[in-house]
C-alpha positions in Angstrom: -95.3 -118.4 -70.8 -96.8 -116.7 -73.8 -95.8 -113.2 -74.9 -99.2 -111.9 -73.9 -98.7 -113.2 -70.3 -95.2 -111.7 -70.1 -96.6 -108.3 -71.4 -99.4 -108.4 -68.8 -96.9 -109.1 -66.0 -94.6 -106.3 -67.3 -97.6 -103.9 -67.2 -98.5 -104.9 -63.7 -94.9 -104.5 -62.5 -94.8 -101.1 -64.1 -98.0 -100.1 -62.4 -96.7 -101.3 -59.1 -93.5 -99.3 -59.5 -95.5 -96.2 -60.3 -97.7 -96.8 -57.2 -94.6 -97.4 -55.1 -93.1 -94.1 -56.2 -96.4 -92.3 -55.4 -96.5 -93.9 -52.0 -92.9 -92.8 -51.4 -93.7 -89.2 -52.3 -96.8 -89.3 -50.1 -94.8 -90.7 -47.2 -92.2 -87.9 -47.6 -94.9 -85.3 -47.5 -96.5 -86.9 -44.4 -93.2 -87.0 -42.7 -92.7 -83.3 -43.4 -96.1 -82.6 -42.0 -95.4 -84.6 -38.9 -92.2 -82.6 -38.4 -94.0 -79.3 -38.9 -96.8 -80.3 -36.5 -94.3 -81.5 -33.9 -92.5 -78.2 -34.0 -95.8 -76.3 -33.7 -96.8 -78.5 -30.8 -93.5 -77.9 -29.0 -93.9 -74.2 -29.5 -97.4 -74.2 -28.2 -96.3 -76.3 -25.2 -93.6 -73.7 -24.5 -96.1 -70.8 -24.7 -98.5 -72.7 -22.5 -95.8 -73.3 -19.9 -94.9 -69.5 -20.0 -98.6 -68.5 -19.6 -99.1 -70.9 -16.7 -96.0 -69.4 -15.0 -97.4 -65.9 -15.4 -100.8 -67.0 -14.0 -99.2 -68.7 -11.1 -97.2 -65.6 -10.4 -100.3 -63.5 -10.5 -102.2 -66.0 -8.2 -99.3 -65.8 -5.7 -99.6 -62.0 -5.6 -103.4 -62.1 -5.2 -103.4 -62.3 -1.4 -101.0 -59.3 -1.3 -103.3 -57.3 -3.6 -106.4 -58.2 -1.4 -104.6 -57.1 1.8 -103.6 -53.8 0.2 -107.1 -53.0 -0.9 
């Protein structure tokens, strides 16, 4: 192998290492976003469940309200 070929291979390896580090950082950011979105989804599910419970309670009272009117 010539010195030029070795230098070219070294440059390619260096570029690959830089790209690998960029991809690692991107992956970490995406993992954080997934965690944040999962927490938000869980919160929204909880709020939806509570709202459904309130609506169900109101619907159960509806016949009572109509009889009283």
